[in-house]
C-alpha positions, 0 to 999 in steps of 0.5 A: 499500500503506497504511503499517503503524505499529509498536505503541508501547512506551509502550502496553505493559503493561510500561510500566505497572507496572513492577518495583520492580528496573528502571532507568526509561527516559527517554520521549523516548528511546523516542520517538526509538527509535520514531521511528527504527524507523517511518522504518526501517520506512517506508523498508523499506516503500518499498524493497519497493514499489520493487523490486516495481514494477521486477520488474513491468517487468522481468517485462514487458520480459522477455515482450515479448522472447519474444514478439519472439524467437518472432517473429524465429524464426517469421520466420526458419522462413518465410523458410527454407522459401521459399527451399527452395522457391525453391531447388527450382524453381531445381534444376528449372529447372536440370536442364531447362536441361542436358536442353535443352542436351544436346539441342543438343548432339546436335544440334549434332553431327548438323549438323557431321558 
């Protein structure tokens, strides 16, 4: 971002034809004030550029964090679905085993009767 220069007080119309009732201002004092004002302006511009850069970095990090959180939630949902499917297979196997054990119990009772 190009640095903007403050307009000079010495170039204003007031400095060219001042009133007779005013106290003259030392041009060196005006130059010092302008120099300090320009330094402050440059500092503020640098601060704004720095803050803008930081905000862009934070925005990028926040976007990446949201993407990671979304991927983690998607992975968790997928793992949960797979776990539920495997649990249903296990429940079906246990039910089949229970039926087989029931048949073995009937057969055992007939053998010892």
